[in-house]
ZADO-1210 file (C-alpha; in nm, 4 decimals, padded with zeros to 6 digits):
<atoms>
<atom x="-02.5108" y="03.5882" z="02.4354" code="MET" pos="1"/>
<atom x="-02.5924" y="03.9485" z="02.5029" code="GLU" pos="2"/>
<atom x="-02.4429" y="03.9229" z="02.8574" code="GLN" pos="3"/>
<atom x="-02.1344" y="03.7606" z="02.7129" code="LEU" pos="4"/>
<atom x="-02.0922" y="04.0472" z="02.4664" code="LEU" pos="5"/>
<atom x="-02.1534" y="04.3028" z="02.7340" code="GLU" pos="6"/>
<atom x="-01.8813" y="04.1343" z="02.9518" code="LEU" pos="7"/>
<atom x="-01.6376" y="04.1418" z="02.6524" code="LEU" pos="8"/>
<atom x="-01.6980" y="04.4939" z="02.5897" code="LYS" pos="9"/>
<atom x="-01.6299" y="04.5866" z="02.9568" code="ARG" pos="10"/>
<atom x="-01.3121" y="04.3873" z="02.9575" code="LEU" pos="11"/>
<atom x="-01.1929" y="04.5558" z="02.6409" code="LEU" pos="12"/>
<atom x="-01.2381" y="04.9081" z="02.7937" code="GLN" pos="13"/>
<atom x="-00.9487" y="04.8466" z="03.0403" code="LYS" pos="14"/>
<atom x="-00.6044" y="04.8211" z="02.8590" code="ARG" pos="15"/>
<atom x="-00.4620" y="04.5474" z="03.0778" code="GLU" pos="16"/>
<atom x="-00.7570" y="04.3236" z="03.0583" code="THR" pos="17"/>
<atom x="-00.8109" y="04.4067" z="02.6887" code="ALA" pos="18"/>
<atom x="-00.4471" y="04.2953" z="02.6250" code="GLY" pos="19"/>
<atom x="-00.5022" y="03.9634" z="02.7935" code="ILE" pos="20"/>
<atom x="-00.8352" y="03.8902" z="02.6113" code="VAL" pos="21"/>
<atom x="-00.6703" y="03.9828" z="02.2670" code="ILE" pos="22"/>
<atom x="-00.3662" y="03.7727" z="02.3480" code="GLY" pos="23"/>
<atom x="-00.5676" y="03.4675" z="02.4358" code="LEU" pos="24"/>
<atom x="-00.8005" y="03.4991" z="02.1447" code="LEU" pos="25"/>
<atom x="-00.4916" y="03.5400" z="01.9125" code="THR" pos="26"/>
<atom x="-00.3298" y="03.2192" z="02.0465" code="LEU" pos="27"/>
<atom x="-00.6690" y="03.0280" z="02.0180" code="ALA" pos="28"/>
<atom x="-00.6879" y="03.1344" z="01.6496" code="VAL" pos="29"/>
<atom x="-00.3259" y="03.0515" z="01.5779" code="VAL" pos="30"/>
<atom x="-00.3770" y="02.6990" z="01.7247" code="LEU" pos="31"/>
<atom x="-00.6831" y="02.6194" z="01.5232" code="LEU" pos="32"/>
<atom x="-00.6526" y="02.3470" z="01.2486" code="PRO" pos="33"/>
<atom x="-00.5784" y="02.4812" z="00.9026" code="LEU" pos="34"/>
<atom x="-00.9384" y="02.4886" z="00.7533" code="PRO" pos="35"/>
<atom x="-01.0777" y="02.6845" z="01.0624" code="LEU" pos="36"/>
<atom x="-00.7663" y="02.8943" z="01.0746" code="PHE" pos="37"/>
<atom x="-00.8311" y="02.9906" z="00.7063" code="GLY" pos="38"/>
<atom x="-01.2091" y="03.0822" z="00.7719" code="ILE" pos="39"/>
<atom x="-01.1001" y="03.2958" z="01.0691" code="THR" pos="40"/>
<atom x="-00.8403" y="03.4681" z="00.8529" code="LEU" pos="41"/>
<atom x="-01.1208" y="03.5463" z="00.6013" code="ALA" pos="42"/>
<atom x="-01.3108" y="03.7302" z="00.8780" code="PHE" pos="43"/>
<atom x="-00.9782" y="03.9002" z="00.9869" code="PHE" pos="44"/>
<atom x="-00.9408" y="04.0200" z="00.6115" code="SER" pos="45"/>
<atom x="-01.2969" y="04.1525" z="00.6083" code="TYR" pos="46"/>
<atom x="-01.2318" y="04.3536" z="00.9274" code="LEU" pos="47"/>
<atom x="-00.9054" y="04.5105" z="00.7910" code="ILE" pos="48"/>
<atom x="-01.1041" y="04.6182" z="00.4853" code="GLY" pos="49"/>
<atom x="-01.3837" y="04.7548" z="00.7125" code="TYR" pos="50"/>
<atom x="-01.1256" y="04.9524" z="00.9116" code="GLU" pos="51"/>
<atom x="-00.9749" y="05.0895" z="00.5836" code="LEU" pos="52"/>
<atom x="-01.3273" y="05.2031" z="00.5013" code="GLU" pos="53"/>
<atom x="-01.3541" y="05.3925" z="00.8275" code="LEU" pos="54"/>
<atom x="-01.0169" y="05.5570" z="00.7793" code="ILE" pos="55"/>
<atom x="-01.0604" y="05.6501" z="00.4141" code="THR" pos="56"/>
<atom x="-01.4380" y="05.6990" z="00.4029" code="SER" pos="57"/>
<atom x="-01.4678" y="05.4454" z="00.1115" code="ARG" pos="58"/>
<atom x="-01.7509" y="05.1884" z="00.1411" code="ARG" pos="59"/>
<atom x="-01.6224" y="04.8994" z="-00.0868" code="TRP" pos="60"/>
<atom x="-01.2703" y="04.8253" z="00.0569" code="LEU" pos="61"/>
<atom x="-01.3906" y="04.5334" z="00.2771" code="ARG" pos="62"/>
<atom x="-01.4997" y="04.3283" z="-00.0170" code="TRP" pos="63"/>
<atom x="-01.1679" y="04.4037" z="-00.2023" code="LEU" pos="64"/>
<atom x="-00.9717" y="04.2873" z="00.1022" code="SER" pos="65"/>
<atom x="-01.1763" y="03.9723" z="00.1260" code="LEU" pos="66"/>
<atom x="-01.1506" y="03.9097" z="-00.2453" code="GLY" pos="67"/>
<atom x="-00.7710" y="03.9728" z="-00.2355" code="GLY" pos="68"/>
<atom x="-00.7417" y="03.7242" z="00.0501" code="TYR" pos="69"/>
<atom x="-00.9378" y="03.4392" z="-00.1221" code="LEU" pos="70"/>
<atom x="-00.7558" y="03.4697" z="-00.4615" code="LEU" pos="71"/>
<atom x="-00.4259" y="03.4875" z="-00.2724" code="SER" pos="72"/>
<atom x="-00.5002" y="03.1553" z="-00.1024" code="LEU" pos="73"/>
<atom x="-00.5153" y="02.9905" z="-00.4466" code="ILE" pos="74"/>
<atom x="-00.1820" y="03.1706" z="-00.5580" code="ASN" pos="75"/>
<atom x="-00.0260" y="03.5010" z="-00.4482" code="PRO" pos="76"/>
<atom x="-00.0002" y="03.5953" z="-00.8115" code="TYR" pos="77"/>
<atom x="-00.3711" y="03.5696" z="-00.8471" code="PHE" pos="78"/>
<atom x="-00.3999" y="03.8099" z="-00.5442" code="GLY" pos="79"/>
<atom x="-00.1806" y="04.0648" z="-00.7183" code="VAL" pos="80"/>
<atom x="-00.3802" y="04.0239" z="-01.0421" code="LEU" pos="81"/>
<atom x="-00.7076" y="04.0643" z="-00.8548" code="PHE" pos="82"/>
<atom x="-00.5661" y="04.3818" z="-00.6848" code="ALA" pos="83"/>
<atom x="-00.4690" y="04.5245" z="-01.0100" code="SER" pos="84"/>
<atom x="-00.8016" y="04.4495" z="-01.1808" code="LEU" pos="85"/>
<atom x="-01.0070" y="04.5893" z="-00.8909" code="ALA" pos="86"/>
<atom x="-00.7975" y="04.9014" z="-00.8820" code="ALA" pos="87"/>
<atom x="-00.8568" y="04.9544" z="-01.2572" code="LEU" pos="88"/>
<atom x="-01.2228" y="04.8881" z="-01.2135" code="GLY" pos="89"/>
<atom x="-01.2705" y="05.1312" z="-00.9216" code="VAL" pos="90"/>
<atom x="-01.0597" y="05.3925" z="-01.0876" code="GLY" pos="91"/>
<atom x="-01.2594" y="05.3684" z="-01.4153" code="TYR" pos="92"/>
<atom x="-01.5910" y="05.3838" z="-01.2083" code="TRP" pos="93"/>
<atom x="-01.4657" y="05.6965" z="-01.0377" code="GLU" pos="94"/>
<atom x="-01.3633" y="05.8630" z="-01.3738" code="VAL" pos="95"/>
<atom x="-01.7187" y="05.7837" z="-01.5128" code="LEU" pos="96"/>
<atom x="-01.8819" y="05.9158" z="-01.2015" code="LYS" pos="97"/>
<atom x="-01.6828" y="06.2451" z="-01.1942" code="ARG" pos="98"/>
<atom x="-01.6469" y="06.2817" z="-01.5655" code="GLY" pos="99"/>
<atom x="-01.2753" y="06.3564" z="-01.5475" code="HIS" pos="100"/>
<atom x="-00.9431" y="06.2264" z="-01.4115" code="TYR" pos="101"/>
<atom x="-00.8020" y="06.3918" z="-01.1067" code="SER" pos="102"/>
<atom x="-00.6108" y="06.3155" z="-00.7840" code="HIS" pos="103"/>
<atom x="-00.9223" y="06.1964" z="-00.6322" code="LEU" pos="104"/>
<atom x="-00.9792" y="05.9301" z="-00.8949" code="THR" pos="105"/>
<atom x="-00.6169" y="05.8228" z="-00.8628" code="LEU" pos="106"/>
<atom x="-00.6710" y="05.8038" z="-00.4801" code="GLN" pos="107"/>
<atom x="-00.9631" y="05.5640" z="-00.5318" code="SER" pos="108"/>
<atom x="-00.7570" y="05.3571" z="-00.7691" code="PHE" pos="109"/>
<atom x="-00.4601" y="05.3257" z="-00.5243" code="LEU" pos="110"/>
<atom x="-00.6891" y="05.2643" z="-00.2282" code="LEU" pos="111"/>
<atom x="-00.8486" y="04.9740" z="-00.4106" code="ALA" pos="112"/>
<atom x="-00.5049" y="04.8321" z="-00.4793" code="PHE" pos="113"/>
<atom x="-00.3920" y="04.8929" z="-00.1253" code="LEU" pos="114"/>
<atom x="-00.6887" y="04.7221" z="00.0338" code="SER" pos="115"/>
<atom x="-00.6611" y="04.4026" z="-00.1826" code="SER" pos="116"/>
<atom x="-00.2994" y="04.3691" z="-00.1053" code="ILE" pos="117"/>
<atom x="-00.2830" y="04.4919" z="00.2495" code="TYR" pos="118"/>
<atom x="-00.6037" y="04.3107" z="00.3665" code="GLY" pos="119"/>
<atom x="-00.5724" y="04.0242" z="00.1183" code="GLY" pos="120"/>
<atom x="-00.2320" y="03.9068" z="00.0144" code="LEU" pos="121"/>
<atom x="-00.0717" y="04.0022" z="00.3440" code="PHE" pos="122"/>
<atom x="-00.3241" y="03.8059" z="00.5475" code="VAL" pos="123"/>
<atom x="-00.3156" y="03.5092" z="00.3099" code="ALA" pos="124"/>
<atom x="00.0698" y="03.4717" z="00.3834" code="THR" pos="125"/>
<atom x="-00.0301" y="03.3700" z="00.7413" code="LEU" pos="126"/>
<atom x="-00.2316" y="03.0797" z="00.5939" code="TYR" pos="127"/>
<atom x="00.0619" y="02.9751" z="00.3598" code="HIS" pos="128"/>
<atom x="00.2969" y="02.9786" z="00.6745" code="LEU" pos="129"/>
<atom x="00.0646" y="02.7495" z="00.8603" code="LYS" pos="130"/>
<atom x="00.0638" y="02.5065" z="00.5590" code="GLU" pos="131"/>
<atom x="00.4387" y="02.4708" z="00.6034" code="ILE" pos="132"/>
<atom x="00.4194" y="02.4119" z="00.9748" code="SER" pos="133"/>
<atom x="00.1391" y="02.4621" z="01.2344" code="PRO" pos="134"/>
<atom x="00.4038" y="02.6087" z="01.4589" code="TYR" pos="135"/>
<atom x="00.5241" y="02.8857" z="01.2337" code="ILE" pos="136"/>
<atom x="00.2287" y="03.1272" z="01.3075" code="PRO" pos="137"/>
<atom x="00.2752" y="03.0612" z="01.6811" code="LEU" pos="138"/>
<atom x="00.6479" y="03.1448" z="01.6761" code="ALA" pos="139"/>
<atom x="00.5647" y="03.4615" z="01.4711" code="LEU" pos="140"/>
<atom x="00.3038" y="03.5797" z="01.7152" code="VAL" pos="141"/>
<atom x="00.5467" y="03.5412" z="02.0090" code="PHE" pos="142"/>
<atom x="00.8251" y="03.6972" z="01.8093" code="ALA" pos="143"/>
<atom x="00.6215" y="03.9923" z="01.7184" code="VAL" pos="144"/>
<atom x="00.4883" y="04.0364" z="02.0781" code="TRP" pos="145"/>
<atom x="00.8412" y="04.0245" z="02.2187" code="ALA" pos="146"/>
<atom x="00.9514" y="04.2842" z="01.9605" code="THR" pos="147"/>
<atom x="00.6589" y="04.5229" z="02.0473" code="ASP" pos="148"/>
<atom x="00.7226" y="04.4638" z="02.4297" code="THR" pos="149"/>
<atom x="01.1056" y="04.5262" z="02.3995" code="GLY" pos="150"/>
<atom x="01.0626" y="04.8253" z="02.1797" code="ALA" pos="151"/>
<atom x="00.8128" y="04.9794" z="02.4305" code="TYR" pos="152"/>
<atom x="01.0099" y="04.9294" z="02.7449" code="TYR" pos="153"/>
<atom x="01.3522" y="05.0037" z="02.6117" code="ILE" pos="154"/>
<atom x="01.2079" y="05.3074" z="02.4371" code="GLY" pos="155"/>
<atom x="01.0335" y="05.4242" z="02.7397" code="LYS" pos="156"/>
<atom x="01.3303" y="05.3960" z="02.9931" code="TYR" pos="157"/>
<atom x="01.6364" y="05.4456" z="02.7626" code="PHE" pos="158"/>
<atom x="01.4985" y="05.5942" z="02.4320" code="GLY" pos="159"/>
<atom x="01.6499" y="05.9320" z="02.3394" code="LYS" pos="160"/>
<atom x="01.6998" y="05.9241" z="01.9539" code="ASN" pos="161"/>
<atom x="01.3805" y="05.9601" z="01.7448" code="PRO" pos="162"/>
<atom x="01.2975" y="05.6930" z="01.4871" code="PHE" pos="163"/>
<atom x="01.0795" y="05.8160" z="01.2129" code="PHE" pos="164"/>
<atom x="00.9658" y="06.1117" z="01.4293" code="ARG" pos="165"/>
<atom x="00.7208" y="06.2593" z="01.1670" code="VAL" pos="166"/>
<atom x="00.5280" y="05.9401" z="01.1439" code="ILE" pos="167"/>
<atom x="00.5509" y="05.8066" z="01.5050" code="SER" pos="168"/>
<atom x="00.6962" y="06.0755" z="01.7460" code="PRO" pos="169"/>
<atom x="00.7273" y="05.8238" z="02.0420" code="LYS" pos="170"/>
<atom x="00.9349" y="05.5642" z="01.8679" code="LYS" pos="171"/>
<atom x="01.3157" y="05.5634" z="01.9201" code="THR" pos="172"/>
<atom x="01.6161" y="05.3978" z="01.7841" code="LEU" pos="173"/>
<atom x="01.7011" y="05.2485" z="02.1251" code="GLU" pos="174"/>
<atom x="01.3429" y="05.0954" z="02.1411" code="GLY" pos="175"/>
<atom x="01.3804" y="04.9551" z="01.7768" code="PHE" pos="176"/>
<atom x="01.7040" y="04.7761" z="01.8636" code="PHE" pos="177"/>
<atom x="01.5679" y="04.6542" z="02.1946" code="GLY" pos="178"/>
<atom x="01.2691" y="04.5057" z="02.0235" code="GLY" pos="179"/>
<atom x="01.4973" y="04.3648" z="01.7513" code="LEU" pos="180"/>
<atom x="01.7007" y="04.1714" z="02.0189" code="ILE" pos="181"/>
<atom x="01.4141" y="04.0420" z="02.2224" code="LEU" pos="182"/>
<atom x="01.2168" y="03.9419" z="01.9054" code="GLY" pos="183"/>
<atom x="01.5040" y="03.7612" z="01.7452" code="THR" pos="184"/>
<atom x="01.5758" y="03.5656" z="02.0700" code="LEU" pos="185"/>
<atom x="01.2122" y="03.4780" z="02.1221" code="THR" pos="186"/>
<atom x="01.1777" y="03.3553" z="01.7499" code="GLY" pos="187"/>
<atom x="01.4861" y="03.1403" z="01.7890" code="VAL" pos="188"/>
<atom x="01.3692" y="02.9970" z="02.1188" code="MET" pos="189"/>
<atom x="01.0152" y="02.9159" z="02.0079" code="VAL" pos="190"/>
<atom x="01.1495" y="02.7596" z="01.6950" code="SER" pos="191"/>
<atom x="01.3911" y="02.5428" z="01.8914" code="SER" pos="192"/>
<atom x="01.1328" y="02.4364" z="02.1436" code="LEU" pos="193"/>
<atom x="00.8826" y="02.3290" z="01.8727" code="THR" pos="194"/>
<atom x="01.1524" y="02.1596" z="01.6610" code="GLY" pos="195"/>
<atom x="01.0426" y="02.3257" z="01.3361" code="MET" pos="196"/>
<atom x="01.3969" y="02.4024" z="01.2336" code="GLY" pos="197"/>
<atom x="01.3684" y="02.7717" z="01.1789" code="LEU" pos="198"/>
<atom x="01.6234" y="02.8688" z="01.4598" code="ASN" pos="199"/>
<atom x="01.8438" y="03.0844" z="01.2377" code="ASN" pos="200"/>
<atom x="01.8971" y="03.4202" z="01.4210" code="PRO" pos="201"/>
<atom x="01.9468" y="03.6128" z="01.1074" code="LEU" pos="202"/>
<atom x="01.6105" y="03.4898" z="00.9722" code="LEU" pos="203"/>
<atom x="01.4356" y="03.6107" z="01.2775" code="TRP" pos="204"/>
<atom x="01.6292" y="03.9347" z="01.3027" code="ALA" pos="205"/>
<atom x="01.5256" y="04.0160" z="00.9500" code="SER" pos="206"/>
<atom x="01.1562" y="03.9272" z="01.0185" code="VAL" pos="207"/>
<atom x="01.1249" y="04.1265" z="01.3407" code="VAL" pos="208"/>
<atom x="01.3121" y="04.4240" z="01.2119" code="SER" pos="209"/>
<atom x="01.0705" y="04.4515" z="00.9163" code="LEU" pos="210"/>
<atom x="00.7690" y="04.3923" z="01.1525" code="SER" pos="211"/>
<atom x="00.8654" y="04.7169" z="01.3307" code="ALA" pos="212"/>
<atom x="00.7918" y="04.8962" z="00.9977" code="PHE" pos="213"/>
<atom x="00.4222" y="04.7480" z="00.9893" code="GLY" pos="214"/>
<atom x="00.3346" y="04.9942" z="01.2648" code="ASP" pos="215"/>
<atom x="00.4823" y="05.2773" z="01.0650" code="LEU" pos="216"/>
<atom x="00.3067" y="05.1737" z="00.7508" code="PHE" pos="217"/>
<atom x="-00.0341" y="05.1807" z="00.9146" code="GLU" pos="218"/>
<atom x="00.0506" y="05.5083" z="01.1168" code="SER" pos="219"/>
<atom x="00.1386" y="05.6751" z="00.7699" code="PHE" pos="220"/>
<atom x="-00.2076" y="05.5817" z="00.6382" code="ILE" pos="221"/>
<atom x="-00.3939" y="05.7026" z="00.9460" code="LYS" pos="222"/>
<atom x="-00.2059" y="06.0257" z="00.9612" code="ARG" pos="223"/>
<atom x="-00.2727" y="06.0846" z="00.5950" code="SER" pos="224"/>
<atom x="-00.6451" y="06.0815" z="00.6705" code="PHE" pos="225"/>
<atom x="-00.6168" y="06.2506" z="01.0083" code="GLY" pos="226"/>
<atom x="-00.7360" y="05.9375" z="01.2087" code="VAL" pos="227"/>
<atom x="-00.6019" y="05.8289" z="01.5454" code="LYS" pos="228"/>
<atom x="-00.7213" y="05.4608" z="01.5684" code="ASP" pos="229"/>
<atom x="-00.8270" y="05.2411" z="01.2849" code="SER" pos="230"/>
<atom x="-01.1596" y="05.1642" z="01.4739" code="SER" pos="231"/>
<atom x="-01.2830" y="05.0926" z="01.8305" code="ASN" pos="232"/>
<atom x="-01.3363" y="04.7297" z="01.7709" code="LEU" pos="233"/>
<atom x="-01.0853" y="04.6344" z="02.0316" code="LEU" pos="234"/>
<atom x="-01.1803" y="04.8882" z="02.2931" code="GLY" pos="235"/>
<atom x="-00.8920" y="05.0529" z="02.4605" code="SER" pos="236"/>
<atom x="-00.6481" y="04.8914" z="02.2144" code="HIS" pos="237"/>
<atom x="-00.8118" y="05.0622" z="01.9178" code="GLY" pos="238"/>
<atom x="-00.8870" y="04.8537" z="01.6076" code="GLY" pos="239"/>
<atom x="-00.7575" y="04.5271" z="01.4450" code="VAL" pos="240"/>
<atom x="-00.4930" y="04.7134" z="01.2342" code="LEU" pos="241"/>
<atom x="-00.3685" y="04.8905" z="01.5449" code="ASP" pos="242"/>
<atom x="-00.2930" y="04.5596" z="01.7086" code="ARG" pos="243"/>
<atom x="-00.1833" y="04.3398" z="01.4120" code="PHE" pos="244"/>
<atom x="-00.0165" y="04.5756" z="01.1642" code="ASP" pos="245"/>
<atom x="00.3380" y="04.4516" z="01.2708" code="ALA" pos="246"/>
<atom x="00.2033" y="04.0877" z="01.2253" code="MET" pos="247"/>
<atom x="00.1056" y="04.1493" z="00.8725" code="LEU" pos="248"/>
<atom x="00.4545" y="04.2675" z="00.7782" code="PHE" pos="249"/>
<atom x="00.6152" y="03.9942" z="00.9833" code="ALA" pos="250"/>
<atom x="00.4126" y="03.7274" z="00.8019" code="SER" pos="251"/>
<atom x="00.4921" y="03.8680" z="00.4505" code="LEU" pos="252"/>
<atom x="00.8675" y="03.9005" z="00.5482" code="ALA" pos="253"/>
<atom x="00.8905" y="03.5357" z="00.6728" code="LEU" pos="254"/>
<atom x="00.6918" y="03.3987" z="00.3712" code="SER" pos="255"/>
<atom x="00.9297" y="03.5862" z="00.1358" code="ALA" pos="256"/>
<atom x="01.2426" y="03.4527" z="00.3191" code="LEU" pos="257"/>
<atom x="01.1195" y="03.0955" z="00.3227" code="LEU" pos="258"/>
<atom x="01.0427" y="03.0934" z="-00.0565" code="ASN" pos="259"/>
</atoms>
């Protein structure tokens, strides 16, 4: 086991091999039967909370992420209710500890809510999508990968106009539209090949366009706390949030559009 972990660690140090390993593991998870998929997502939710702890220096966020996920599996409204109550409890505890209200107590309140929703409800939407069809998460993964790939290469070779420069200086409008086109085509193609009936170009265009804002969302959080990567769990690819931030937004968007 130690030798296997050491090999995995070495593979993750090189960006190319790390990308292959992460991609294969992602596909393996997506293809799991629903119960195992749900258990794996629980671990994923816990890791998101753990990385939010690293970013914000709060030690309780991993449990709020996991709690938000488990309650959101029952019903998304339970997830929102849990997030609200958790935020109130954490905020009240901070006020008792400090003896007064301040922007710091409000920050703890908002971080508790954020972790429960971002690491909880967002992740649970992936489970609910797989309940609808086992192929939906697969199509989503390929569509988001295509969006990221298109945005990177179009932006690299043709990008001139900045897109949200203050949050992410390297992103361009050209890259955004390149990713939008490639991601939409991929979503439609995978949907058609799997026969799940979600081959509406407008649906996938909406999903992948919103997925692009997932990266901006996470970048805003990291920049607010002066952090470059969410963690080093994935070696040269940074952390779990660094790799799957777009997927979280895409899953929420697709779940909203299908309901």
